[in-house]
C-alpha positions in Angstrom: 73.8 70.6 82.6 70.5 70.9 81.0 67.4 73.1 81.1 63.9 72.2 81.4 60.6 74.0 80.7 58.4 73.8 84.0 55.6 75.7 85.7 56.6 77.4 89.0 53.9 79.2 91.0 51.6 79.3 87.6 54.3 80.8 85.5 56.1 78.8 83.2 59.9 79.4 83.5 62.6 77.8 82.4 64.9 75.5 84.9 68.5 75.6 84.2 70.6 72.8 86.3 73.9 71.3 86.8 74.7 68.0 88.9 77.6 66.3 89.8 78.6 63.2 88.6 77.3 61.6 91.7 74.2 63.0 90.3 73.7 65.6 93.2 72.3 69.2 92.5 74.9 71.1 92.5 73.6 74.3 91.1 70.3 75.4 89.5 68.9 78.7 87.7 65.1 79.9 87.0 64.2 82.4 84.4 61.7 84.0 82.7 63.2 83.6 79.2 65.3 81.3 77.0 67.5 83.4 75.6 71.0 83.7 75.5 72.2 85.6 77.8 70.6 82.9 80.5 72.5 80.2 79.2 75.7 82.1 79.6 75.1 83.4 82.5 74.5 79.8 84.1 77.9 78.2 83.2 79.5 81.1 85.4 77.0 80.9 88.1 77.6 77.2 88.6 81.6 76.7 88.1 81.9 79.7 90.3 80.0 78.1 93.3 81.8 75.2 92.9 85.2 74.0 91.9 86.4 74.2 88.1 85.2 70.6 86.2 87.5 69.3 83.2 84.9 68.0 81.6 81.1 69.1 81.2 78.3 67.2 79.7 75.6 69.2 78.6 72.6 68.3 75.9 72.2 69.2 72.0 71.4 72.4 73.0 73.6 74.7 70.9 73.0 77.7 73.6 74.8 75.6 76.3 77.6 74.4 74.2 78.7 78.1 73.4 78.3 79.3 76.9 81.0 76.8 77.7 83.3 77.7 74.5 82.7 81.3 75.9 83.7 80.5 79.3 86.6 78.9 78.5 87.6 81.9 75.9 87.1 84.6 78.7 88.7 82.7 82.0 91.2 81.1 79.6 90.3 77.8 81.1 89.7 74.6 78.8 86.9 72.7 79.8 86.0 69.6 77.6 82.6 69.9 76.3 81.0 66.1 76.2 77.7 65.8 74.2 76.7 62.2 75.2 72.8 61.7 75.6 72.8 58.6 78.4 75.5 60.6 80.0 73.1 63.6 80.3 70.1 61.6 81.4 71.7 61.9 85.1 70.7 65.3 85.0 67.6 65.0 83.2 66.8 62.5 86.3 67.6 65.3 88.9 64.3 67.1 88.3 62.2 64.7 90.3 63.6 66.4 93.4 62.6 69.6 92.5 59.1 71.2 94.2 57.2 73.2 91.8 
């Protein structure tokens, strides 16, 4: 999971992305604000639309880490959190296919 600040049709927005281990986009979310609600909303949306993962690799964002921990508590799941910089590069490279 990753978040990036991008310009969409003249407006700056936050792009939350999730990709699978092959590098294919699993889900994304565009929001006007970067806030706790958006960070918590995205994992629920991404996991709800796909299979529940065993491990999620995220960047160093504290909001994303807390969102996954909250998801685990609410759903009684045990999704592990990995914060490996090099594994997260796959998510970082995914944005090149997004058309602005």
